[in-house]
KOLDREN-570830 format. One record per atom (N, C-alpha, C, O): residue number from 0; residue in one letter; atom name; x, y, z. Coordinates in nm, 2 decimals. Layout:
BEGIN
   num   residuo   atomo     east    north       up
   NUM         A      CA        X        Y        Z
...
This chain:
BEGIN
   num   residuo   atomo     east    north       up
     0         X       N    -2.43    -0.46     4.06
     0         X      CA    -2.51    -0.38     4.04
     0         X       C    -2.64    -0.40     3.91
     0         X       O    -2.65    -0.50     3.84
     1         X       N    -2.74    -0.28     3.89
     1         X      CA    -2.83    -0.36     3.77
     1         X       C    -2.78    -0.37     3.64
     1         X       O    -2.70    -0.28     3.59
     2         X       N    -2.83    -0.47     3.55
     2         X      CA    -2.79    -0.45     3.44
     2         X       C    -2.74    -0.30     3.37
     2         X       O    -2.78    -0.21     3.44
     3         X       N    -2.70    -0.27     3.28
     3         X      CA    -2.72    -0.10     3.24
     3         X       C    -2.85    -0.09     3.16
     3         X       O    -2.91     0.01     3.17
     4         X       N    -2.91    -0.20     3.08
     4         X      CA    -3.01    -0.19     3.00
     4         X       C    -3.16    -0.17     3.09
     4         X       O    -3.25    -0.10     3.04
     5         X       N    -3.17    -0.22     3.23
     5         X      CA    -3.25    -0.18     3.30
     5         X       C    -3.28    -0.02     3.33
     5         X       O    -3.39     0.03     3.35
     6         X       N    -3.16     0.02     3.35
     6         X      CA    -3.15     0.13     3.40
     6         X       C    -3.26     0.27     3.28
     6         X       O    -3.33     0.37     3.31
     7         X       N    -3.22     0.19     3.15
     7         X      CA    -3.31     0.26     3.05
     7         X       C    -3.45     0.22     3.03
     7         X       O    -3.46     0.15     2.92
     8         X       N    -3.55     0.23     3.08
     8         X      CA    -3.69     0.15     3.09
     8         X       C    -3.75     0.24     2.93
     8         X       O    -3.86     0.22     2.88
     9         X       N    -3.70     0.30     2.89
     9         X      CA    -3.78     0.36     2.75
     9         X       C    -3.66     0.32     2.63
     9         X       O    -3.54     0.30     2.66
    10         X       N    -3.69     0.31     2.55
    10         X      CA    -3.62     0.28     2.40
    10         X       C    -3.53     0.41     2.38
    10         X       O    -3.60     0.51     2.36
    11         X       N    -3.44     0.42     2.37
    11         X      CA    -3.32     0.55     2.34
    11         X       C    -3.29     0.48     2.16
    11         X       O    -3.25     0.37     2.13
    12         X       N    -3.34     0.62     2.08
    12         X      CA    -3.30     0.63     1.94
    12         X       C    -3.19     0.73     1.92
    12         X       O    -3.19     0.84     1.97
    13         X       N    -3.12     0.69     1.85
    13         X      CA    -3.03     0.82     1.78
    13         X       C    -3.03     0.83     1.65
    13         X       O    -3.04     0.74     1.57
    14         X       N    -3.00     0.99     1.61
    14         X      CA    -3.03     1.00     1.49
    14         X       C    -2.87     1.06     1.42
    14         X       O    -2.83     1.18     1.45
    15         X       N    -2.81     0.97     1.35
    15         X      CA    -2.69     1.02     1.26
    15         X       C    -2.71     1.02     1.11
    15         X       O    -2.79     0.96     1.04
    16         X       N    -2.59     1.12     1.08
    16         X      CA    -2.60     1.10     0.92
    16         X       C    -2.46     1.18     0.86
    16         X       O    -2.35     1.17     0.92
    17         X       N    -2.48     1.22     0.80
    17         X      CA    -2.33     1.27     0.72
    17         X       C    -2.37     1.44     0.76
    17         X       O    -2.48     1.46     0.81
    18         X       N    -2.30     1.55     0.76
    18         X      CA    -2.33     1.70     0.77
    18         X       C    -2.42     1.74     0.62
    18         X       O    -2.40     1.70     0.50
    19         X       N    -2.53     1.82     0.68
    19         X      CA    -2.60     1.88     0.53
    19         X       C    -2.74     1.76     0.50
    19         X       O    -2.84     1.78     0.45
    20         X       N    -2.70     1.63     0.55
    20         X      CA    -2.81     1.53     0.57
    20         X       C    -2.97     1.57     0.60
    20         X       O    -3.07     1.52     0.54
    21         X       N    -2.99     1.68     0.71
    21         X      CA    -3.10     1.76     0.72
    21         X       C    -3.17     1.69     0.87
    21         X       O    -3.29     1.68     0.91
    22         X       N    -3.02     1.63     0.93
    22         X      CA    -3.08     1.57     1.10
    22         X       C    -3.12     1.67     1.18
    22         X       O    -3.21     1.63     1.25
    23         X       N    -3.07     1.78     1.20
    23         X      CA    -3.12     1.88     1.26
    23         X       C    -3.26     1.97     1.26
    23         X       O    -3.31     2.03     1.35
    24         X       N    -3.29     1.96     1.09
    24         X      CA    -3.44     1.99     1.01
    24         X       C    -3.51     1.91     1.09
    24         X       O    -3.59     1.97     1.16
    25         X       N    -3.50     1.75     1.10
    25         X      CA    -3.56     1.65     1.09
    25         X       C    -3.62     1.67     1.24
    25         X       O    -3.74     1.68     1.25
    26         X       N    -3.52     1.69     1.36
    26         X      CA    -3.53     1.70     1.48
    26         X       C    -3.61     1.83     1.53
    26         X       O    -3.70     1.82     1.62
    27         X       N    -3.57     1.92     1.47
    27         X      CA    -3.65     2.04     1.52
    27         X       C    -3.82     2.05     1.46
    27         X       O    -3.91     2.10     1.53
    28         X       N    -3.82     2.00     1.37
    28         X      CA    -3.97     1.96     1.26
    28         X       C    -4.07     1.88     1.36
    28         X       O    -4.18     1.91     1.38
    29         X       N    -3.97     1.74     1.45
    29         X      CA    -4.03     1.67     1.54
    29         X       C    -4.07     1.75     1.65
    29         X       O    -4.18     1.76     1.70
    30         X       N    -3.97     1.81     1.70
    30         X      CA    -3.98     1.87     1.84
    30         X       C    -4.07     1.96     1.83
    30         X       O    -4.18     1.94     1.89
    31         X       N    -4.06     2.09     1.76
    31         X      CA    -4.09     2.22     1.74
    31         X       C    -4.23     2.21     1.68
    31         X       O    -4.34     2.26     1.73
    32         X       N    -4.23     2.13     1.53
    32         X      CA    -4.31     2.17     1.43
    32         X       C    -4.29     2.25     1.33
    32         X       O    -4.40     2.26     1.26
    33         X       N    -4.22     2.29     1.30
    33         X      CA    -4.13     2.43     1.24
    33         X       C    -4.01     2.39     1.20
    33         X       O    -3.95     2.30     1.26
    34         X       N    -3.97     2.45     1.07
    34         X      CA    -3.85     2.47     1.04
    34         X       C    -3.79     2.56     1.09
    34         X       O    -3.86     2.67     1.12
    35         X       N    -3.67     2.55     1.12
    35         X      CA    -3.55     2.64     1.18
    35         X       C    -3.41     2.65     1.08
    35         X       O    -3.36     2.56     1.00
    36         X       N    -3.39     2.74     1.09
    36         X      CA    -3.25     2.77     0.98
    36         X       C    -3.15     2.71     1.08
    36         X       O    -3.12     2.76     1.20
    37         X       N    -3.09     2.58     1.00
    37         X      CA    -2.96     2.56     1.13
    37         X       C    -2.86     2.59     1.06
    37         X       O    -2.84     2.59     0.94
    38         X       N    -2.76     2.61     1.18
    38         X      CA    -2.63     2.64     1.13
    38         X       C    -2.56     2.46     1.13
    38         X       O    -2.61     2.36     1.18
    39         X       N    -2.44     2.47     1.05
    39         X      CA    -2.39     2.30     1.06
    39         X       C    -2.34     2.29     1.22
    39         X       O    -2.27     2.36     1.29
    40         X       N    -2.41     2.16     1.25
    40         X      CA    -2.35     2.14     1.40
    40         X       C    -2.21     2.12     1.42
    40         X       O    -2.15     2.06     1.33
    41         X       N    -2.16     2.16     1.53
    41         X      CA    -2.03     2.13     1.57
    41         X       C    -2.09     2.06     1.74
    41         X       O    -2.17     2.10     1.83
    42         X       N    -2.01     1.96     1.72
    42         X      CA    -2.03     1.89     1.86
    42         X       C    -2.21     1.83     1.81
    42         X       O    -2.25     1.77     1.71
    43         X       N    -2.27     1.87     1.93
    43         X      CA    -2.43     1.79     1.89
    43         X       C    -2.54     1.87     2.00
    43         X       O    -2.52     1.93     2.10
    44         X       N    -2.65     1.85     1.93
    44         X      CA    -2.74     1.87     2.01
    44         X       C    -2.84     1.74     2.03
    44         X       O    -2.89     1.66     1.95
    45         X       N    -2.85     1.74     2.22
    45         X      CA    -2.93     1.65     2.26
    45         X       C    -3.06     1.73     2.30
    45         X       O    -3.08     1.85     2.35
    46         X       N    -3.17     1.62     2.25
    46         X      CA    -3.32     1.65     2.24
    46         X       C    -3.38     1.52     2.28
    46         X       O    -3.33     1.41     2.27
    47         X       N    -3.53     1.54     2.34
    47         X      CA    -3.62     1.46     2.36
    47         X       C    -3.69     1.45     2.30
    47         X       O    -3.76     1.55     2.32
    48         X       N    -3.78     1.34     2.19
    48         X      CA    -3.88     1.35     2.15
    48         X       C    -3.96     1.26     2.20
    48         X       O    -3.92     1.14     2.20
    49         X       N    -4.09     1.29     2.24
    49         X      CA    -4.17     1.18     2.28
    49         X       C    -4.27     1.16     2.19
    49         X       O    -4.33     1.26     2.16
    50         X       N    -4.30     1.03     2.13
    50         X      CA    -4.38     0.99     2.01
    50         X       C    -4.43     0.85     2.09
    50         X       O    -4.35     0.77     2.13
    51         X       N    -4.61     0.83     2.10
    51         X      CA    -4.63     0.71     2.11
    51         X       C    -4.57     0.65     2.22
    51         X       O    -4.55     0.69     2.33
    52         X       N    -4.55     0.56     2.17
    52         X      CA    -4.47     0.46     2.31
    52         X       C    -4.32     0.49     2.37
    52         X       O    -4.27     0.43     2.47
    53         X       N    -4.27     0.56     2.32
    53         X      CA    -4.12     0.59     2.25
    53         X       C    -4.09     0.72     2.31
    53         X       O    -4.16     0.82     2.29
    54         X       N    -3.98     0.73     2.41
    54         X      CA    -3.89     0.84     2.41
    54         X       C    -3.80     0.86     2.33
    54         X       O    -3.72     0.77     2.35
    55         X       N    -3.78     0.91     2.27
    55         X      CA    -3.65     0.88     2.14
    55         X       C    -3.57     1.04     2.23
    55         X       O    -3.61     1.15     2.26
    56         X       N    -3.45     0.96     2.24
    56         X      CA    -3.30     1.07     2.29
    56         X       C    -3.27     1.07     2.12
    56         X       O    -3.22     0.98     2.05
    57         X       N    -3.31     1.18     2.08
    57         X      CA    -3.22     1.20     1.99
    57         X       C    -3.10     1.30     1.99
    57         X       O    -3.10     1.41     2.05
    58         X       N    -2.95     1.22     1.90
    58         X      CA    -2.82     1.30     1.94
    58         X       C    -2.80     1.30     1.83
    58         X       O    -2.77     1.20     1.76
    59         X       N    -2.83     1.48     1.76
    59         X      CA    -2.81     1.51     1.65
    59         X       C    -2.65     1.52     1.60
    59         X       O    -2.61     1.62     1.55
    60         X       N    -2.57     1.43     1.61
    60         X      CA    -2.41     1.43     1.63
    60         X       C    -2.39     1.46     1.46
    60         X       O    -2.41     1.39     1.36
    61         X       N    -2.34     1.59     1.49
    61         X      CA    -2.27     1.69     1.39
    61         X       C    -2.23     1.60     1.28
    61         X       O    -2.17     1.50     1.32
    62         X       N    -2.23     1.60     1.14
    62         X      CA    -2.13     1.48     1.05
    62         X       C    -2.00     1.55     1.05
    62         X       O    -1.90     1.47     1.01
    63         X       N    -1.97     1.65     1.07
    63         X      CA    -1.81     1.68     1.02
    63         X       C    -1.69     1.57     1.02
    63         X       O    -1.71     1.47     1.10
    64         X       N    -1.61     1.56     0.97
    64         X      CA    -1.55     1.46     0.96
    64         X       C    -1.45     1.43     1.11
    64         X       O    -1.42     1.33     1.17
    65         X       N    -1.41     1.55     1.13
    65         X      CA    -1.34     1.56     1.30
    65         X       C    -1.42     1.51     1.40
    65         X       O    -1.36     1.46     1.49
    66         X       N    -1.55     1.51     1.40
    66         X      CA    -1.63     1.46     1.49
    66         X       C    -1.68     1.31     1.49
    66         X       O    -1.72     1.25     1.59
    67         X       N    -1.67     1.25     1.35
    67         X      CA    -1.72     1.19     1.34
    67         X       C    -1.70     1.05     1.43
    67         X       O    -1.79     0.96     1.45
    68         X       N    -1.55     1.05     1.48
    68         X      CA    -1.51     0.92     1.57
    68         X       C    -1.60     0.94     1.69
    68         X       O    -1.64     0.85     1.77
    69         X       N    -1.64     1.07     1.70
    69         X      CA    -1.72     1.07     1.87
    69         X       C    -1.86     0.98     1.82
    69         X       O    -1.88     0.89     1.90
    70         X       N    -1.93     0.98     1.74
    70         X      CA    -2.04     0.89     1.71
    70         X       C    -2.05     0.78     1.80
    70         X       O    -2.15     0.79     1.88
    71         X       N    -1.97     0.68     1.81
    71         X      CA    -1.97     0.59     1.89
    71         X       C    -1.98     0.58     2.07
    71         X       O    -2.01     0.49     2.15
    72         X       N    -1.94     0.70     2.10
    72         X      CA    -2.00     0.73     2.23
    72         X       C    -2.16     0.72     2.28
    72         X       O    -2.20     0.68     2.39
    73         X       N    -2.24     0.78     2.15
    73         X      CA    -2.33     0.77     2.17
    73         X       C    -2.42     0.66     2.15
    73         X       O    -2.55     0.66     2.12
    74         X       N    -2.34     0.55     2.16
    74         X      CA    -2.39     0.43     2.11
    74         X       C    -2.49     0.32     2.22
    74         X       O    -2.57     0.23     2.21
    75         X       N    -2.41     0.39     2.34
    75         X      CA    -2.48     0.29     2.43
    75         X       C    -2.64     0.27     2.45
    75         X       O    -2.72     0.36     2.45
    76         X       N    -2.66     0.18     2.47
    76         X      CA    -2.82     0.14     2.47
    76         X       C    -2.93     0.16     2.42
    76         X       O    -3.04     0.15     2.45
    77         X       N    -2.85     0.20     2.29
    77         X      CA    -2.92     0.24     2.16
    77         X       C    -3.00     0.11     2.13
    77         X       O    -2.97    -0.01     2.13
    78         X       N    -3.14     0.16     2.09
    78         X      CA    -3.26     0.03     2.01
    78         X       C    -3.30     0.06     1.91
    78         X       O    -3.38     0.00     1.83
    79         X       N    -3.24     0.21     1.88
    79         X      CA    -3.29     0.22     1.74
    79         X       C    -3.20     0.32     1.68
    79         X       O    -3.16     0.43     1.74
    80         X       N    -3.17     0.28     1.54
    80         X      CA    -3.07     0.37     1.50
    80         X       C    -3.17     0.48     1.38
    80         X       O    -3.26     0.42     1.32
    81         X       N    -3.14     0.59     1.36
    81         X      CA    -3.21     0.69     1.31
    81         X       C    -3.10     0.70     1.17
    81         X       O    -2.98     0.70     1.22
    82         X       N    -3.09     0.70     1.05
    82         X      CA    -2.99     0.71     0.93
    82         X       C    -3.04     0.84     0.84
    82         X       O    -3.13     0.84     0.76
    83         X       N    -2.98     0.92     0.85
    83         X      CA    -3.04     1.05     0.77
    83         X       C    -2.95     1.01     0.66
    83         X       O    -2.83     1.00     0.68
    84         X       N    -2.99     1.01     0.56
    84         X      CA    -2.94     1.05     0.38
    84         X       C    -3.00     1.17     0.32
    84         X       O    -3.12     1.19     0.34
    85         X       N    -2.94     1.24     0.27
    85         X      CA    -2.96     1.33     0.18
    85         X       C    -2.93     1.27    -0.01
    85         X       O    -2.83     1.25    -0.07
    86         X       N    -3.10     1.25    -0.04
    86         X      CA    -3.10     1.16    -0.10
    86         X       C    -3.09     1.26    -0.23
    86         X       O    -3.14     1.21    -0.33
    87         X       N    -3.04     1.35    -0.24
    87         X      CA    -3.02     1.45    -0.37
    87         X       C    -2.88     1.44    -0.40
    87         X       O    -2.84     1.45    -0.52
    88         X       N    -2.78     1.42    -0.29
    88         X      CA    -2.65     1.41    -0.28
    88         X       C    -2.55     1.31    -0.33
    88         X       O    -2.46     1.27    -0.26
    89         X       N    -2.58     1.24    -0.51
    89         X      CA    -2.52     1.15    -0.51
    89         X       C    -2.36     1.16    -0.55
    89         X       O    -2.31     1.07    -0.61
    90         X       N    -2.32     1.23    -0.51
    90         X      CA    -2.17     1.21    -0.49
    90         X       C    -2.10     1.19    -0.34
    90         X       O    -1.98     1.18    -0.30
    91         X       N    -2.21     1.18    -0.29
    91         X      CA    -2.16     1.13    -0.13
    91         X       C    -2.26     1.01    -0.08
    91         X       O    -2.27     0.99     0.04
    92         X       N    -2.33     0.94    -0.16
    92         X      CA    -2.39     0.88    -0.14
    92         X       C    -2.31     0.74    -0.07
    92         X       O    -2.34     0.66     0.02
    93         X       N    -2.20     0.78    -0.16
    93         X      CA    -2.09     0.60    -0.08
    93         X       C    -2.03     0.63     0.04
    93         X       O    -2.02     0.54     0.13
    94         X       N    -1.99     0.77     0.06
    94         X      CA    -2.00     0.79     0.16
    94         X       C    -2.06     0.76     0.31
    94         X       O    -2.02     0.70     0.40
    95         X       N    -2.17     0.81     0.28
    95         X      CA    -2.30     0.77     0.35
    95         X       C    -2.29     0.62     0.38
    95         X       O    -2.28     0.59     0.50
    96         X       N    -2.30     0.54     0.28
    96         X      CA    -2.28     0.39     0.28
    96         X       C    -2.17     0.31     0.40
    96         X       O    -2.17     0.23     0.48
    97         X       N    -2.07     0.41     0.33
    97         X      CA    -1.94     0.32     0.42
    97         X       C    -1.95     0.35     0.57
    97         X       O    -1.92     0.28     0.67
    98         X       N    -2.02     0.47     0.57
    98         X      CA    -2.01     0.51     0.72
    98         X       C    -2.14     0.46     0.81
    98         X       O    -2.14     0.47     0.94
    99         X       N    -2.23     0.42     0.74
    99         X      CA    -2.35     0.36     0.77
    99         X       C    -2.29     0.21     0.80
    99         X       O    -2.31     0.18     0.92
   100         X       N    -2.23     0.11     0.73
   100         X      CA    -2.17    -0.01     0.73
   100         X       C    -2.07     0.00     0.84
   100         X       O    -2.05    -0.09     0.93
   101         X       N    -2.01     0.10     0.84
   101         X      CA    -1.92     0.11     1.01
   101         X       C    -2.00     0.11     1.11
   101         X       O    -1.95     0.04     1.21
   102         X       N    -2.09     0.15     1.12
   102         X      CA    -2.15     0.22     1.25
   102         X       C    -2.25     0.04     1.23
   102         X       O    -2.30     0.01     1.34
   103         X       N    -2.26    -0.01     1.18
   103         X      CA    -2.34    -0.13     1.20
   103         X       C    -2.27    -0.23     1.27
   103         X       O    -2.33    -0.30     1.35
   104         X       N    -2.14    -0.23     1.25
   104         X      CA    -2.07    -0.31     1.31
   104         X       C    -2.02    -0.26     1.45
   104         X       O    -1.96    -0.34     1.52
   105         X       N    -2.04    -0.16     1.49
   105         X      CA    -2.05    -0.12     1.63
   105         X       C    -2.11    -0.23     1.72
   105         X       O    -2.22    -0.28     1.72
   106         X       N    -2.00    -0.26     1.78
   106         X      CA    -2.12    -0.32     1.91
   106         X       C    -2.23    -0.32     1.97
   106         X       O    -2.31    -0.41     1.97
   107         X       N    -2.24    -0.17     2.03
   107         X      CA    -2.33    -0.15     2.10
   107         X       C    -2.51    -0.12     1.99
   107         X       O    -2.63    -0.13     2.01
   108         X       N    -2.43    -0.09     1.86
   108         X      CA    -2.57    -0.12     1.79
   108         X       C    -2.61    -0.26     1.75
   108         X       O    -2.71    -0.26     1.70
   109         X       N    -2.55    -0.42     1.77
   109         X      CA    -2.59    -0.52     1.71
   109         X       C    -2.72    -0.54     1.71
   109         X       O    -2.77    -0.60     1.61
   110         X       N    -2.80    -0.49     1.81
   110         X      CA    -2.94    -0.51     1.84
   110         X       C    -3.02    -0.40     1.79
   110         X       O    -3.14    -0.42     1.78
   111         X       N    -2.96    -0.30     1.75
   111         X      CA    -3.04    -0.19     1.68
   111         X       C    -3.12    -0.20     1.58
   111         X       O    -3.06    -0.22     1.47
   112         X       N    -3.26    -0.18     1.56
   112         X      CA    -3.31    -0.17     1.44
   112         X       C    -3.30    -0.02     1.37
   112         X       O    -3.30     0.08     1.44
   113         X       N    -3.28    -0.02     1.22
   113         X      CA    -3.23     0.09     1.14
   113         X       C    -3.36     0.16     1.07
   113         X       O    -3.43     0.10     1.00
   114         X       N    -3.39     0.29     1.10
   114         X      CA    -3.48     0.32     1.03
   114         X       C    -3.39     0.42     0.93
   114         X       O    -3.31     0.49     0.99
   115         X       N    -3.41     0.43     0.80
   115         X      CA    -3.31     0.51     0.68
   115         X       C    -3.37     0.62     0.66
   115         X       O    -3.48     0.57     0.64
   116         X       N    -3.39     0.75     0.66
   116         X      CA    -3.46     0.86     0.60
   116         X       C    -3.37     0.90     0.49
   116         X       O    -3.26     0.94     0.49
   117         X       N    -3.46     0.86     0.42
   117         X      CA    -3.41     0.92     0.30
   117         X       C    -3.50     1.06     0.22
   117         X       O    -3.58     1.07     0.13
   118         X       N    -3.45     1.14     0.31
   118         X      CA    -3.45     1.31     0.29
   118         X       C    -3.42     1.35     0.15
   118         X       O    -3.38     1.29     0.05
   119         X       N    -3.45     1.48     0.18
   119         X      CA    -3.50     1.59     0.06
   119         X       C    -3.54     1.52    -0.08
   119         X       O    -3.47     1.52    -0.18
   120         X       N    -3.65     1.44    -0.06
   120         X      CA    -3.68     1.34    -0.20
   120         X       C    -3.85     1.49    -0.27
   120         X       O    -3.96     1.46    -0.33
   121         X       N    -3.80     1.63    -0.21
   121         X      CA    -3.88     1.75    -0.31
   121         X       C    -3.77     1.78    -0.40
   121         X       O    -3.79     1.85    -0.50
   122         X       N    -3.67     1.73    -0.38
   122         X      CA    -3.55     1.77    -0.48
   122         X       C    -3.57     1.72    -0.60
   122         X       O    -3.60     1.60    -0.59
   123         X       N    -3.57     1.79    -0.75
   123         X      CA    -3.60     1.72    -0.88
   123         X       C    -3.51     1.58    -0.91
   123         X       O    -3.56     1.49    -0.98
   124         X       N    -3.41     1.57    -0.85
   124         X      CA    -3.28     1.49    -0.86
   124         X       C    -3.28     1.40    -0.78
   124         X       O    -3.19     1.32    -0.79
   125         X       N    -3.38     1.37    -0.67
   125         X      CA    -3.31     1.30    -0.55
   125         X       C    -3.35     1.16    -0.57
   125         X       O    -3.47     1.15    -0.60
   126         X       N    -3.29     1.06    -0.57
   126         X      CA    -3.30     0.91    -0.58
   126         X       C    -3.38     0.87    -0.52
   126         X       O    -3.39     0.88    -0.40
   127         X       N    -3.49     0.78    -0.60
   127         X      CA    -3.59     0.72    -0.50
   127         X       C    -3.54     0.58    -0.40
   127         X       O    -3.43     0.51    -0.41
   128         X       N    -3.61     0.56    -0.33
   128         X      CA    -3.59     0.49    -0.20
   128         X       C    -3.53     0.36    -0.26
   128         X       O    -3.44     0.30    -0.20
   129         X       N    -3.59     0.30    -0.40
   129         X      CA    -3.49     0.19    -0.46
   129         X       C    -3.38     0.20    -0.47
   129         X       O    -3.30     0.13    -0.42
   130         X       N    -3.35     0.32    -0.54
   130         X      CA    -3.18     0.35    -0.56
   130         X       C    -3.13     0.33    -0.44
   130         X       O    -3.05     0.24    -0.42
   131         X       N    -3.18     0.41    -0.35
   131         X      CA    -3.07     0.42    -0.23
   131         X       C    -3.05     0.34    -0.16
   131         X       O    -2.95     0.32    -0.10
   132         X       N    -3.18     0.24    -0.14
   132         X      CA    -3.18     0.09    -0.08
   132         X       C    -3.06     0.03    -0.12
   132         X       O    -2.98    -0.01    -0.03
   133         X       N    -3.03     0.01    -0.26
   133         X      CA    -2.95    -0.01    -0.35
   133         X       C    -2.78     0.01    -0.29
   133         X       O    -2.70    -0.07    -0.24
   134         X       N    -2.78     0.14    -0.33
   134         X      CA    -2.66     0.19    -0.30
   134         X       C    -2.60     0.20    -0.16
   134         X       O    -2.47     0.21    -0.14
   135         X       N    -2.67     0.20    -0.07
   135         X      CA    -2.64     0.18     0.06
   135         X       C    -2.61     0.03     0.13
   135         X       O    -2.58     0.01     0.25
   136         X       N    -2.65    -0.06     0.02
   136         X      CA    -2.63    -0.19     0.06
   136         X       C    -2.73    -0.27     0.14
   136         X       O    -2.71    -0.37     0.20
   137         X       N    -2.84    -0.18     0.13
   137         X      CA    -2.86    -0.26     0.31
   137         X       C    -2.96    -0.40     0.27
   137         X       O    -3.01    -0.47     0.36
   138         X       N    -2.98    -0.43     0.13
   138         X      CA    -3.02    -0.56     0.11
   138         X       C    -2.92    -0.67     0.16
   138         X       O    -2.97    -0.78     0.17
   139         X       N    -2.79    -0.66     0.20
   139         X      CA    -2.72    -0.74     0.20
   139         X       C    -2.73    -0.72     0.38
   139         X       O    -2.62    -0.76     0.43
   140         X       N    -2.80    -0.69     0.46
   140         X      CA    -2.83    -0.70     0.59
   140         X       C    -2.89    -0.81     0.63
   140         X       O    -3.01    -0.79     0.65
   141         X       N    -2.86    -0.91     0.65
   141         X      CA    -2.89    -1.02     0.70
   141         X       C    -2.98    -1.07     0.85
   141         X       O    -3.08    -1.13     0.84
   142         X       N    -2.91    -1.03     0.97
   142         X      CA    -2.95    -1.00     1.06
   142         X       C    -3.03    -0.88     1.14
   142         X       O    -3.05    -0.88     1.26
   143         X       N    -3.06    -0.80     1.08
   143         X      CA    -3.11    -0.67     1.09
   143         X       C    -3.20    -0.63     1.05
   143         X       O    -3.21    -0.62     0.92
   144         X       N    -3.35    -0.57     1.15
   144         X      CA    -3.43    -0.52     1.09
   144         X       C    -3.43    -0.41     1.01
   144         X       O    -3.35    -0.35     1.08
   145         X       N    -3.44    -0.33     0.92
   145         X      CA    -3.40    -0.21     0.84
   145         X       C    -3.56    -0.16     0.77
   145         X       O    -3.65    -0.24     0.74
   146         X       N    -3.56    -0.03     0.75
   146         X      CA    -3.66     0.01     0.68
   146         X       C    -3.62     0.18     0.63
   146         X       O    -3.56     0.27     0.68
   147         X       N    -3.68     0.18     0.51
   147         X      CA    -3.62     0.32     0.45
   147         X       C    -3.71     0.38     0.43
   147         X       O    -3.79     0.31     0.36
   148         X       N    -3.76     0.52     0.48
   148         X      CA    -3.90     0.61     0.46
   148         X       C    -3.82     0.75     0.36
   148         X       O    -3.73     0.83     0.39
   149         X       N    -3.88     0.73     0.26
   149         X      CA    -3.87     0.89     0.19
   149         X       C    -3.94     1.02     0.28
   149         X       O    -4.05     1.02     0.32
   150         X       N    -3.85     1.10     0.30
   150         X      CA    -3.89     1.21     0.40
   150         X       C    -3.88     1.33     0.31
   150         X       O    -3.82     1.32     0.21
   151         X       N    -3.93     1.43     0.33
   151         X      CA    -3.85     1.53     0.30
   151         X       C    -3.89     1.66     0.49
   151         X       O    -3.99     1.67     0.55
   152         X       N    -3.77     1.71     0.50
   152         X      CA    -3.79     1.77     0.62
   152         X       C    -3.82     1.88     0.67
   152         X       O    -3.85     1.91     0.78
   153         X       N    -3.80     1.96     0.50
   153         X      CA    -3.87     2.11     0.56
   153         X       C    -4.02     2.12     0.56
   153         X       O    -4.08     2.20     0.62
   154         X       N    -4.08     2.00     0.46
   154         X      CA    -4.28     1.99     0.48
   154         X       C    -4.28     1.91     0.58
   154         X       O    -4.39     1.92     0.63
   155         X       N    -4.19     1.80     0.67
   155         X      CA    -4.25     1.78     0.73
   155         X       C    -4.30     1.61     0.69
   155         X       O    -4.32     1.52     0.78
   156         X       N    -4.30     1.57     0.53
   156         X      CA    -4.33     1.47     0.49
   156         X       C    -4.30     1.31     0.56
   156         X       O    -4.18     1.31     0.61
   157         X       N    -4.35     1.22     0.57
   157         X      CA    -4.28     1.11     0.58
   157         X       C    -4.23     1.07     0.72
   157         X       O    -4.26     0.95     0.76
   158         X       N    -4.16     1.15     0.80
   158         X      CA    -4.12     1.16     0.92
   158         X       C    -4.18     1.09     0.98
   158         X       O    -4.12     0.99     1.02
   159         X       N    -4.33     1.10     1.04
   159         X      CA    -4.39     1.02     1.16
   159         X       C    -4.46     0.89     1.10
   159         X       O    -4.53     0.82     1.16
   160         X       N    -4.42     0.87     0.96
   160         X      CA    -4.46     0.73     0.90
   160         X       C    -4.36     0.65     0.93
   160         X       O    -4.38     0.53     0.93
   161         X       N    -4.24     0.70     0.96
   161         X      CA    -4.06     0.63     0.97
   161         X       C    -4.10     0.63     1.12
   161         X       O    -4.09     0.52     1.16
   162         X       N    -4.13     0.70     1.21
   162         X      CA    -4.13     0.71     1.35
   162         X       C    -4.27     0.62     1.37
   162         X       O    -4.28     0.58     1.48
   163         X       N    -4.37     0.59     1.29
   163         X      CA    -4.46     0.46     1.35
   163         X       C    -4.38     0.36     1.36
   163         X       O    -4.36     0.31     1.47
   164         X       N    -4.32     0.30     1.19
   164         X      CA    -4.28     0.19     1.19
   164         X       C    -4.16     0.14     1.30
   164         X       O    -4.14     0.03     1.34
   165         X       N    -4.06     0.27     1.34
   165         X      CA    -4.00     0.21     1.43
   165         X       C    -4.05     0.21     1.61
   165         X       O    -3.98     0.16     1.70
   166         X       N    -4.17     0.28     1.62
   166         X      CA    -4.20     0.27     1.76
   166         X       C    -4.28     0.12     1.76
   166         X       O    -4.29     0.05     1.86
   167         X       N    -4.34     0.09     1.60
   167         X      CA    -4.38    -0.07     1.60
   167         X       C    -4.31    -0.15     1.66
   167         X       O    -4.33    -0.23     1.76
   168         X       N    -4.17    -0.13     1.56
   168         X      CA    -4.09    -0.25     1.60
   168         X       C    -4.02    -0.20     1.74
   168         X       O    -3.97    -0.31     1.77
   169         X       N    -3.98    -0.13     1.82
   169         X      CA    -3.90    -0.14     1.92
   169         X       C    -4.03    -0.20     2.01
   169         X       O    -4.00    -0.29     2.10
   170         X       N    -4.16    -0.17     2.00
   170         X      CA    -4.26    -0.24     2.11
   170         X       C    -4.28    -0.36     2.12
   170         X       O    -4.32    -0.40     2.23
   171         X       N    -4.25    -0.48     2.01
   171         X      CA    -4.26    -0.61     1.99
   171         X       C    -4.11    -0.64     2.06
   171         X       O    -4.08    -0.76     2.07
   172         X       N    -4.00    -0.53     2.13
   172         X      CA    -3.91    -0.61     2.21
   172         X       C    -3.97    -0.65     2.38
   172         X       O    -3.91    -0.71     2.46
């Protein structure tokens, strides 16, 4: 039959990150333009966000430990990976880095461009983008296009700037 990639004419994107990073808030801010108070995601929400030339299928995969192994099932045909990090959570930034590195080793994601949302930048103690870039080990990624965007999901700041970058990268393909 047809190669699988032909079945999806629009680029798919996946949003992942540790629990409480702000994935669901970002998702609903993009989808509805409003803040919804979210409860921790068990399982996942699938939403489609259309923006510019891209139909983002955002799988908000809950970050809790027991479901993290399920993440990889959502990576088929993914061309853009959005990784959400809580910039204020210094205690777990190493855990975020480990998860991200593991994810980038997945076969299905070998061609995906990486957009990191450095979320919760409104917090007084938030790590700046430069520090997060360093802590996540992004400068060691040789054969991957990546970008870090400072965001504040509750205010919506930076979200569209990040998506503009992703949209631009994916349109080059």
